[in-house]
N, CA, C and O of each residue as an XYZ file, in Angstrom:
824
protein
N      85.949     99.634    116.918
C      86.337     98.402    116.033
C      87.873     98.506    115.784
O      88.692     99.360    116.123
N      88.013     97.033    114.885
C      89.631     96.719    114.446
C      89.569     96.413    113.278
O      88.966     95.370    113.026
N      90.102     97.119    112.257
C      90.543     96.024    110.796
C      91.948     95.491    111.208
O      92.753     95.598    112.133
N      91.770     94.735    109.782
C      92.650     94.395    109.135
C      93.030     94.670    108.253
O      92.418     94.977    107.230
N      94.357     94.616    108.477
C      94.756     96.101    107.959
C      94.993     96.234    105.815
O      95.295     97.306    105.293
N      85.797    114.536     83.885
C      84.908    114.278     82.292
C      84.300    112.985     83.467
O      84.657    112.599     84.581
N      83.366    112.670     82.637
C      82.178    111.294     83.149
C      83.033    110.478     82.784
O      83.491    110.109     81.703
N      83.235    110.177     84.138
C      83.814    108.382     83.833
C      82.332    107.903     84.667
O      81.731    108.726     85.357
N      81.791    106.338     84.490
C      81.683    105.301     85.306
C      83.239    105.037     86.133
O      84.260    105.707     86.288
N      82.687    103.432     86.620
C      83.245    102.831     87.272
C      84.712    102.355     86.162
O      84.231    101.688     85.246
N      86.088    102.473     85.996
C      86.972    101.904     85.170
C      86.809    100.425     84.636
O      86.544     99.476     85.373
N      86.958    100.356     83.558
C      86.846     99.121     83.345
C      87.983     98.200     84.053
O      89.174     98.423     84.269
N      87.474     97.511     84.224
C      88.474     96.768     85.371
C      88.895     95.236     84.775
O      88.269     94.415     84.105
N      90.370     95.255     85.392
C      90.638     93.344     85.172
C      90.051     92.416     86.601
O      89.368     92.618     87.605
N      90.735     91.403     86.011
C      89.564     90.775     87.084
C      90.367     90.524     88.526
O      89.953     89.633     89.267
N      91.602     91.380     88.934
C      92.099     91.573     89.853
C      92.076     92.465     90.044
O      93.178     92.907     90.365
N      90.723     93.665     90.030
C      90.705     95.122     90.327
C      89.219     95.071     90.089
O      88.601     94.556     89.157
N      88.560     96.073     91.716
C      87.479     96.231     91.487
C      87.750     98.037     92.506
O      88.632     98.568     93.180
N      86.029     98.433     91.896
C      85.905     99.730     92.554
C      84.542    100.067     93.273
O      83.510     99.621     92.772
N      84.480    100.844     94.442
C      83.973    101.455     94.635
C      83.596    102.557     94.681
O      84.670    103.058     94.351
N      82.624    103.827     94.887
C      82.198    105.595     95.234
C      82.039    105.783     96.594
O      81.102    105.122     97.040
N      82.631    106.455     97.411
C      82.246    106.582     98.798
C      82.075    108.363     98.652
O      82.902    109.115     98.137
N      80.877    108.713     99.210
C      80.718    110.317     99.817
C      80.119    110.652    101.168
O      79.119    110.200    101.726
N      80.935    111.498    101.516
C      80.648    112.385    102.851
C      80.575    113.803    102.550
O      79.600    114.554    102.529
N      82.049    114.062    102.274
C      82.359    115.597    101.823
C      82.079    115.828    102.965
O      81.560    115.007    103.721
N      82.581    117.735    103.449
C      82.854    118.920    104.076
C      84.458    118.666    103.103
O      85.372    117.847    102.994
N      84.047    119.863    102.606
C      84.985    121.113    101.428
C      85.172    119.673    100.549
O      84.474    119.780     99.541
N      86.028    118.065    100.582
C      85.995    117.205     99.067
C      86.454    116.223     99.899
O      87.050    116.077    100.966
N      85.580    115.143     98.349
C      85.461    113.620     98.904
C      85.361    113.268    100.362
O      85.386    113.989    101.360
N      85.209    111.627    100.183
C      84.949    111.522    101.658
C      85.801    111.913    102.289
O      87.014    112.011    102.099
N      84.612    112.355    103.749
C      86.202    113.248    104.531
C      86.008    113.247    105.568
O      84.949    113.708    105.992
N      87.270    112.555    106.666
C      87.776    111.717    108.035
C      86.535    113.128    108.901
O      86.365    114.174    108.276
N      85.945    112.966    110.037
C      85.259    113.804    110.771
C      85.351    112.996    112.413
O      84.368    112.508    112.971
N      86.279    113.000    112.788
C      86.606    113.170    113.850
C      85.700    113.701    115.446
O      85.378    112.922    116.343
N      85.459    115.121    115.433
C      85.511    116.256    115.436
C      84.778    117.170    115.185
O      84.269    116.750    114.146
N      84.485    117.805    115.305
C      84.146    119.000    115.079
C      84.420    119.862    114.947
O      83.685    120.586    115.619
N      85.717    120.876    113.999
C      86.446    121.314    114.448
C      86.940    122.381    112.730
O      87.416    122.015    111.655
N      86.412    124.060    113.393
C      86.210    124.989    112.342
C      87.213    124.784    111.010
O      87.014    124.976    109.811
N      88.120    124.414    111.593
C      89.401    124.193    110.355
C      89.519    123.691    109.433
O      90.339    123.995    108.566
N      88.434    122.468    109.372
C      88.217    121.533    108.422
C      88.096    121.963    107.452
O      88.779    121.399    106.597
N      87.090    123.339    106.868
C      86.657    122.899    105.991
C      87.729    123.837    105.246
O      87.675    123.625    104.035
N      88.480    124.598    105.515
C      90.260    125.037    104.593
C      90.099    124.427    104.141
O      89.212    124.775    103.361
N      90.405    123.347    103.967
C      91.146    122.292    103.029
C      91.207    120.984    103.180
O      92.241    120.329    103.046
N      90.019    120.495    103.488
C      89.368    118.503    103.899
C      90.183    118.054    102.784
O      89.937    118.171    101.583
N      90.991    117.627    103.240
C      91.313    116.205    101.824
C      91.982    114.710    103.085
O      92.930    113.930    102.993
N      90.991    114.902    104.059
C      91.394    113.764    104.954
C      91.235    112.711    104.662
O      92.147    111.962    105.012
N      89.925    111.983    103.808
C      90.141    110.654    103.278
C      90.488    110.612    102.798
O      91.318    111.417    103.222
N      91.166    110.125    101.157
C      91.799    110.298    100.361
C      93.101    109.648    101.012
O      93.431    108.468    100.897
N      93.980    110.937    101.929
C      94.596    110.549    102.813
C      94.756    108.670    103.799
O      95.618    107.802    103.940
N      93.530    108.881    104.168
C      92.641    107.437    104.296
C      93.065    106.360    103.954
O      93.945    105.567    104.286
N      92.040    106.494    102.997
C      92.300    105.058    101.937
C      93.520    104.220    101.085
O      93.660    103.035    100.781
N      94.738    106.079    100.744
C      95.193    105.368     99.472
C      95.879    104.952    100.918
O      96.983    104.804    100.394
N      96.113    104.668    102.187
C      96.573    104.132    103.655
C      95.830    102.594    103.979
O      96.272    101.731    104.737
N      95.157    102.563    103.544
C      93.982    100.548    103.714
C      95.183     99.227    102.347
O      95.194     98.997    101.138
N      95.754     98.882    103.253
C      96.364     97.880    101.989
C      95.543     97.494    101.525
O      94.451     97.342    102.074
N      95.864     97.156    100.131
C      94.889     96.479     99.003
C      94.528     97.459     98.230
O      94.379     97.269     97.023
N      94.286     98.935     98.928
C      93.692     99.851     97.592
C      94.796    100.178     96.326
O      95.963    100.100     96.711
N      94.702    100.376     95.515
C      95.430    101.131     94.084
C      95.225    102.317     93.617
O      96.100    102.888     92.966
N      93.951    102.916     93.894
C      94.437    104.234     93.053
C      92.714    104.687     93.658
O      91.715    104.018     93.394
N      92.719    105.911     94.466
C      91.764    106.456     94.983
C      92.303    108.281     94.700
O      93.320    108.958     94.853
N      90.973    108.449     94.238
C      90.490    109.196     93.104
C      89.397    110.511     93.517
O      88.274    110.425     93.019
N      89.657    111.577     94.302
C      88.703    112.969     94.622
C      87.483    113.546     93.220
O      87.859    114.004     92.141
N      86.577    113.426     93.483
C      85.227    113.961     92.319
C      84.230    114.110     93.111
O      84.121    114.176     94.336
N      83.219    114.173     91.885
C      81.438    113.768     92.098
C      80.610    113.589     92.009
O      80.110    114.512     91.367
N      79.469    112.441     92.400
C      78.711    111.493     91.968
C      77.405    112.404     92.243
O      77.245    113.495     92.791
N      76.408    111.330     91.524
C      75.073    111.849     92.097
C      73.926    112.945     91.924
O      72.851    113.153     92.487
N      74.799    113.686     90.664
C      73.735    115.195     90.473
C      73.242    114.843     88.891
O      73.172    113.811     88.223
N      72.958    116.183     88.679
C      72.829    116.044     87.474
C      73.484    117.139     86.261
O      73.200    117.581     85.147
N      73.953    117.180     86.720
C      75.101    118.394     85.810
C      76.144    117.630     85.545
O      76.612    116.911     86.428
N      76.725    117.671     84.152
C      77.813    116.938     83.394
C      78.913    117.697     84.189
O      78.361    118.579     84.845
N      80.281    117.691     84.386
C      81.968    117.336     84.046
C      81.594    119.200     84.968
O      81.769    120.328     84.506
N      81.050    118.761     86.357
C      80.903    120.164     86.884
C      82.099    120.982     87.808
O      82.941    120.107     88.010
N      82.444    121.905     88.286
C      83.176    122.354     88.035
C      83.588    122.385     90.354
O      82.921    123.175     91.021
N      84.180    121.873     90.756
C      84.169    122.199     92.362
C      83.270    123.525     93.026
O      82.434    123.618     93.925
N      84.154    124.837     91.730
C      82.816    125.484     92.408
C      81.240    125.700     92.114
O      80.689    126.677     92.621
N      80.550    124.860     91.354
C      79.645    124.624     91.140
C      79.542    123.733     92.012
O      78.493    124.011     92.593
N      79.935    122.912     92.432
C      79.416    122.022     93.562
C      79.290    122.610     94.823
O      78.312    122.518     95.566
N      80.452    123.292     95.050
C      79.955    124.607     96.598
C      78.706    125.345     96.261
O      78.388    126.057     97.213
N      78.174    125.406     95.615
C      76.961    126.268     95.470
C      75.577    125.596     95.597
O      74.526    126.196     95.372
N      75.652    124.427     95.938
C      74.373    123.012     96.519
C      73.512    123.418     95.342
O      72.412    123.375     95.891
N      73.295    123.748     94.218
C      72.752    123.245     93.096
C      72.895    122.131     91.880
O      72.135    121.742     90.993
N      73.971    121.877     92.198
C      74.162    120.608     90.999
C      73.839    119.329     91.441
O      73.980    118.475     90.566
N      73.382    118.855     92.707
C      73.039    117.747     93.532
C      74.332    116.439     93.085
O      74.274    115.219     93.236
N      75.163    117.094     92.645
C      75.786    116.170     92.931
C      76.820    116.271     95.123
O      76.750    117.225     95.898
N      77.422    115.196     95.304
C      78.412    114.732     96.534
C      79.944    114.859     96.339
O      80.366    114.278     95.339
N      80.602    115.325     96.888
C      82.070    115.536     96.845
C      82.467    113.920     97.305
O      82.048    113.506     98.386
N      83.293    113.043     96.426
C      83.410    111.993     96.611
C      84.643    111.034     96.404
O      85.547    111.651     95.841
N      84.889    110.065     96.605
C      86.117    109.556     96.738
C      85.831    108.588     95.993
O      84.818    108.087     96.481
N      86.337    107.646     94.473
C      86.302    106.590     94.095
C      87.338    105.849     94.747
O      88.147    106.565     95.337
N      87.602    104.261     94.823
C      88.735    103.920     95.479
C      88.347    102.989     94.826
O      87.200    102.566     94.680
N      90.159    102.324     94.033
C      89.939    100.627     92.780
C      90.769    100.168     94.335
O      91.110    100.930     95.240
N      90.939     98.646     94.251
C      91.412     98.372     95.036
C      91.252     96.703     95.132
O      90.100     96.357     94.868
N      91.978     95.814     95.390
C      92.114     94.631     94.524
C      91.537     93.333     96.091
O      92.013     93.196     97.219
N      90.482     92.705     95.458
C      89.170     92.816     96.326
C      90.585     91.137     96.244
O      89.606     90.448     96.532
N      91.445     90.374     96.163
C      92.131     89.159     96.611
C      93.461     89.707     98.034
O      94.230     88.889     98.538
N      93.440     90.715     98.296
C      94.146     91.343     98.867
C      92.807     92.472    100.411
O      92.861     92.437    101.641
N      91.963     93.169     99.581
C      91.226     93.822    100.279
C      89.903     93.242    100.298
O      89.617     92.587     99.296
N      89.120     93.321    101.114
C      87.624     93.076    100.840
C      86.451     94.063    101.134
O      86.223     95.000    101.899
N      86.036     93.609    100.478
C      85.217     95.249    100.154
C      84.186     94.978    101.195
O      83.453     95.944    100.983
N      83.544     94.232    102.319
C      83.610     94.873    103.645
C      84.485     95.297    104.382
O      83.952     95.864    105.335
N      85.762     95.323    104.451
C      86.816     95.608    105.412
C      86.684     97.400    105.042
O      86.569     98.329    105.841
N      86.746     97.425    103.693
C      86.577     99.111    102.537
C      85.243     99.523    103.749
O      85.424    100.197    104.763
N      84.238     99.060    103.416
C      82.438     99.369    103.521
C      82.518    100.199    105.333
O      81.966    101.219    105.748
N      83.435     99.223    106.021
C      83.655     99.454    107.558
C      84.672    100.344    107.979
O      84.721    101.134    108.922
N      85.510    100.037    107.043
C      86.895    101.770    107.007
C      85.977    103.067    106.657
O      86.160    104.166    107.182
N      85.082    102.822    105.809
C      83.684    103.830    105.600
C      82.940    104.639    106.255
O      82.552    105.792    106.063
N      82.748    103.620    107.322
C      81.245    103.947    108.518
C      82.596    104.710    109.795
O      82.687    105.883    110.159
N      83.333    103.696    110.137
C      84.176    104.144    110.854
C      85.001    105.496    110.307
O      84.639    106.334    111.132
N      85.736    106.054    109.553
C      86.113    107.398    109.602
C      85.052    108.654    109.058
O      85.513    109.743    108.717
N      84.289    108.500    109.039
C      83.478    109.739    109.477
C      81.802    109.915    109.889
O      81.366    108.770    109.772
N      81.039    110.517    110.175
C      79.911    110.496    111.314
C      78.495    110.725    110.484
O      77.722    111.682    110.507
N      78.435    109.101    109.517
C      76.920    108.316    108.947
C      75.715    108.901    109.539
O      74.663    108.388    109.157
N      75.588    110.309    110.785
C      74.667    109.899    111.660
C      73.706    111.321    110.789
O      72.512    111.368    110.493
N      74.937    112.460    110.549
C      73.916    113.884    110.498
C      73.976    114.094    108.733
O      74.858    114.152    107.877
N      72.560    114.161    108.779
C      72.118    114.112    107.427
C      72.313    116.010    106.577
O      72.007    117.132    106.980
N      73.007    115.454    105.210
C      73.731    115.745    104.938
C      75.022    117.446    105.705
O      75.124    118.664    105.560
N      75.462    116.682    106.221
C      76.129    118.095    107.358
C      77.106    116.607    107.630
O      76.912    115.397    107.747
N      78.460    117.757    107.641
C      79.551    116.918    108.509
C      80.365    118.156    109.170
O      80.248    119.210    108.545
N      80.852    118.178    109.875
C      80.466    118.507    111.384
C      80.226    120.485    111.495
O      79.401    120.936    112.290
N      81.018    121.367    110.645
C      80.618    122.917    110.520
C      79.686    123.298    109.669
O      78.904    124.248    109.633
N      79.922    122.309    108.927
C      79.721    122.134    106.751
C      78.539    121.371    106.747
O      78.427    120.248    107.240
N      77.219    122.337    105.888
C      76.071    121.385    105.276
C      75.867    122.078    104.414
O      76.230    123.224    104.148
N      74.975    121.039    103.722
C      74.495    120.949    102.456
C      75.087    119.654    101.697
O      76.045    118.964    102.043
N      74.039    119.477    100.277
C      73.666    118.141     99.908
C      75.191    118.249     99.471
O      75.751    118.478    100.544
N      75.666    118.231     98.995
C      77.454    117.922     99.048
C      78.077    117.748    100.176
O      79.175    118.253     99.944
N      78.095    117.362    101.254
C      78.004    116.577    102.774
C      77.598    115.411    103.009
O      77.983    114.656    103.901
N      76.251    115.107    101.651
C      75.743    114.254    102.781
C      76.468    112.828    102.279
O      77.164    112.778    101.265
N      76.167    111.543    103.242
C      76.903    110.686    103.413
C      76.301    109.389    102.636
O      75.121    109.197    102.927
N      76.794    108.547    101.804
C      76.379    108.130    100.716
C      77.687    107.348    100.385
O      78.878    107.526    100.639
N      76.814    106.211     99.572
C      78.276    105.149     99.071
C      76.812    105.100     97.385
O      75.625    105.252     97.097
N      77.967    104.819     96.925
C      77.537    104.571     95.356
C      77.549    103.133     94.776
O      78.727    103.238     94.435
N      77.256    101.991     94.412
C      77.083    100.797     93.725
C      77.283    101.113     92.667
O      76.728    101.876     91.876
N      78.351    100.327     92.642
C      77.913     99.672     90.655
C      77.989     98.386     90.808
O      78.994     97.731     90.532
N      77.005     97.955     91.228
C      76.801     96.497     91.111
C      75.623     95.851     92.036
O      75.885     96.084     93.216
N      74.585     95.222     91.910
C      74.060     93.478     93.130
C      74.868     93.564     94.293
O      74.592     93.865     95.454
N      76.426     93.079     93.469
C      76.923     93.108     95.148
C      77.602     93.428     96.310
O      77.950     93.019     97.417
N      77.628     94.480     95.426
C      78.039     95.765     96.186
C      77.250     96.183     96.774
O      77.423     96.305     97.987
N      75.945     96.616     96.120
C      74.329     97.246     96.900
C      74.091     96.224     98.791
O      73.704     96.510     99.924
N      74.536     95.204     98.170
C      74.304     93.957     99.370
C      75.308     94.484    100.401
O      74.900     95.021    101.430
N      76.654     94.335    100.134
C      77.517     94.639    100.459
C      77.392     96.007    101.534
O      77.683     96.179    102.717
N      76.947     96.653    100.723
C      77.168     97.704    101.947
C      75.651     98.071    102.478
O      75.766     98.766    103.488
N      74.483     97.878    102.195
C      73.405     97.859    103.086
C      73.749     96.202    104.130
O      72.895     96.074    105.007
N      74.578     95.299    104.118
C      75.282     94.504    104.917
C      75.894     95.320    106.110
O      75.652     95.113    107.299
N      76.985     96.580    105.440
C      78.425     97.474    106.198
C      77.581     98.288    107.170
O      77.995     98.638    108.274
N      76.173     98.611    106.611
C      75.033     99.586    107.607
C      74.810     99.037    108.354
O      75.359     99.553    109.327
N      74.190     98.023    108.698
C      73.996     96.747    109.583
C      74.800     96.796    110.825
O      74.341     96.635    111.956
N      75.874     97.001    110.565
C      77.084     96.353    111.176
C      77.758     97.675    112.188
O      78.416     97.815    113.219
N      77.162     98.416    111.220
C      77.462    100.061    111.964
C      76.969    100.828    112.786
O      77.435    101.823    113.341
N      75.411    100.037    112.891
C      74.455    100.223    113.601
C      74.969    100.382    115.592
O      74.447    101.105    116.441
N      76.427     99.151    115.784
C      76.039     98.802    117.565
C      77.340    100.247    117.590
O      77.815    100.780    118.592
N      77.629    100.562    116.141
C      79.276    101.887    116.766
C      78.719    103.038    117.200
O      79.489    103.652    117.938
N      77.709    103.552    117.032
C      77.044    104.606    116.443
C      75.924    105.054    117.578
O      76.162    104.343    118.554
N      75.109    105.689    117.794
C      73.837    105.451    119.116
C      72.967    106.643    118.130
O      71.807    106.295    117.907
N      73.307    107.766    117.619
C      71.504    108.119    116.868
C      72.548    106.765    115.525
O      73.623    106.192    115.351
N      70.773    107.020    114.791
C      70.454    106.201    113.629
C      71.218    106.933    111.967
O      71.502    108.112    111.757
N      71.315    106.195    111.381
C      72.728    106.155    110.602
C      71.423    106.755    109.282
O      70.311    106.263    109.092
N      72.001    107.824    108.623
C      71.244    108.333    107.326
C      72.201    108.281    106.256
O      72.033    109.322    105.621
N      73.432    107.371    105.548
C      74.079    106.825    104.812
C      72.789    106.785    103.713
O      71.715    106.197    103.842
N      73.266    107.608    102.596
C      72.398    107.125    101.464
C      73.020    105.333    100.912
O      74.132    104.879    101.180
N      72.084    104.724    100.233
C      73.198    103.706     99.369
C      72.560    103.774     98.468
O      71.371    103.551     98.693
N      72.951    104.112     96.949
C      72.388    104.681     95.667
C      73.418    104.046     94.901
O      74.570    103.967     95.330
N      72.859    103.317     93.136
C      73.127    103.306     92.140
C      73.411    104.598     91.240
O      72.783    105.507     90.695
N      75.505    103.880     91.500
C      76.112    105.019     90.461
C      76.134    105.099     88.703
O      76.257    104.113     87.976
N      76.009    106.295     88.311
C      75.127    107.203     87.720
C      77.239    106.780     86.023
O      77.725    106.040     85.167
N      77.439    108.427     87.082
C      78.305    108.964     86.682
C      79.479    109.218     87.773
O      79.168    109.447     88.942
N      81.086    109.163     87.286
C      81.473    110.178     88.545
C      82.265    110.370     87.517
O      82.557    109.716     86.515
N      82.687    111.840     88.144
C      83.124    112.925     87.829
C      84.859    113.387     88.511
O      84.954    114.200     89.431
N      85.738    112.914     88.064
C      87.285    113.153     88.507
C      87.299    114.934     88.953
O      86.371    115.652     88.581
N      87.928    115.235     89.399
C      88.222    116.722     90.437
C      89.001    116.966     89.872
O      89.527    116.064     89.221
N      89.620    118.556     89.777
C      90.511    118.923     89.015
C      91.875    118.978     89.653
O      91.918    119.208     90.862
N      92.878    118.813     89.054
C      93.862    117.704     89.367
C      94.969    119.217     90.938
O      96.108    119.392     91.371
N      94.178    119.561     91.035
C      95.339    119.905     92.823
C      94.342    119.252     93.869
O      94.922    119.397     94.945
N      93.255    118.671     94.080
C      92.603    118.109     94.338
C      92.535    116.460     95.067
O      92.149    115.679     95.936
N      93.629    116.918     93.268
C      94.315    114.976     93.973
C      95.356    114.651     94.850
O      96.409    115.289     94.832
N      95.118    113.517     95.783
C      96.661    113.367     96.351
C      96.971    114.810     97.019
O      98.032    115.420     96.885
N      95.745    115.283     97.832
C      96.847    116.275     98.281
C      97.372    116.351     99.628
O      97.754    117.470     99.969
N      97.475    115.449    100.437
C      97.968    115.188    101.885
C      99.235    114.589    101.190
O      99.719    115.529    100.561
N      99.611    114.042    101.098
C     100.390    113.364    100.194
C     102.023    114.440     99.088
O     103.195    114.173     98.820
N     101.029    115.684     98.801
C     102.306    116.082     97.953
C     101.913    117.582     98.860
O     102.290    118.699     98.508
N     101.297    117.367     99.762
C     101.419    119.097    100.568
C     101.976    118.994    102.231
O     102.320    119.849    103.047
N     101.855    117.253    102.278
C     102.120    117.554    104.423
C     103.292    118.053    104.381
O     103.294    118.680    105.439
N     104.866    118.323    103.649
C     105.631    119.011    104.279
C     105.949    120.714    104.086
O     106.879    121.476    104.349
N     104.418    120.821    103.384
C     104.453    122.553    103.296
C     103.545    123.166    103.651
O     103.602    124.381    103.839
N     101.880    122.030    103.922
C     100.774    122.403    104.385
C     100.770    122.389    105.563
O     100.465    121.290    106.028
N     101.051    123.398    106.495
C     100.593    123.338    108.147
C      98.914    122.740    108.476
O      98.607    122.220    109.548
N      98.152    122.900    107.560
C      97.578    121.708    108.024
C      97.384    120.585    107.699
O      96.431    119.949    108.149
N      97.752    120.373    107.335
C      98.729    118.801    107.124
C      99.023    118.337    108.028
O      98.290    117.537    108.609
N     100.592    118.797    108.599
C     101.032    118.543    109.128
C     100.399    118.822    111.061
O     101.173    118.557    111.981
N      99.272    119.243    111.280
C      98.767    119.959    112.509
C      97.282    119.150    112.575
O      96.757    118.931    113.666
N      96.702    118.760    111.401
C      95.030    118.376    111.246
C      95.452    117.205    111.220
O      95.823    116.575    112.211
N      95.424    116.621    109.546
C      95.342    115.958    109.051
C      96.199    114.657    109.206
O      95.785    113.638    108.653
N      97.184    114.628    109.809
C      98.416    114.221    110.332
C      98.080    113.265    111.259
O      98.003    112.037    111.291
N      97.906    114.177    111.993
C      97.053    113.617    113.804
C      96.192    112.686    113.535
O      96.507    111.530    113.816
N      94.994    112.938    112.971
C      94.103    112.396    112.514
C      94.246    110.909    112.365
O      93.789    109.956    112.995
N      94.976    111.020    111.398
C      95.699    109.563    109.980
C      96.304    108.659    111.195
O      96.093    107.447    111.235
N      97.267    109.511    112.431
C      97.880    108.391    113.578
C      96.948    107.749    114.450
O      96.962    106.624    114.949
N      96.011    108.837    114.545
C      95.085    107.867    115.656
C      94.150    106.944    115.037
O      93.352    106.175    115.573
N      94.381    107.150    113.868
C      93.575    105.798    112.285
C      94.308    104.440    112.991
O      93.921    103.517    113.708
N      95.577    104.850    112.379
C      96.742    104.298    112.943
C      97.157    102.792    114.083
O      97.541    101.622    114.068
N      96.583    104.297    115.271
C      96.756    103.391    116.380
C      95.695    102.362    116.496
O      95.724    101.377    117.234
N      94.309    102.879    115.287
C      93.266    101.648    116.148
C      93.292    100.904    115.181
O      92.277    100.318    114.806
N      94.612    100.764    114.505
C      94.440     98.905    113.177
C      93.716     99.800    112.603
O      93.696     99.393    111.441
N      92.992    100.924    112.639
C      92.193    101.156    111.092
C      92.656    100.886    109.266
O      92.076    100.376    108.308
N      94.433    101.754    109.549
C      94.894    102.132    108.303
C      96.471    101.360    109.230
O      96.724    100.807    110.300
N      97.251    101.839    107.841
C      98.907    101.775    107.725
C      99.338    102.870    107.835
O      98.674    103.796    107.371
N     100.302    103.070    108.333
C     101.200    104.102    108.398
C     101.760    104.375    106.638
O     102.582    105.255    106.381
């Protein structure tokens, strides 16, 4: 597939900004899984870097959504009893980036066929889910899920659910790759090559 390149609800949005929340987990936020890699559990902030490189995306915030605990910490979510998924809140300019394209990036950037699991990591915080803010986003997500079926041989288990609240994660989780790519070997050895693969596929820009 090739593409043209504290508690918060989705932020108050101007006419030129839209937003949606994605989840897949594996350590943090929507996580890119191309192969099962035991090192990915150490420091997985790949999907934040993926969405930051999609033209039209204005802001990406790592956080939590879908659970029953207010203002959870990362450690609480890792205990698997908050009900939250590890998510990425994405704000984008609909004049530049179509929601359909953003949703297609989501489905190509992780394995949506594994229930409550990505790679070696298991638990409800690792589930594949799209949290929609309105009926238009719901319909778009459902259509994208149907489109994605031709890319995967196994059934897609991605949930599509209404957004109730979004909780931003701790500061050290934010903008992780961009701040650590030259000083953390994981960023240069694991994240950077996977971003390069997506660039080659036309999914993201450098």
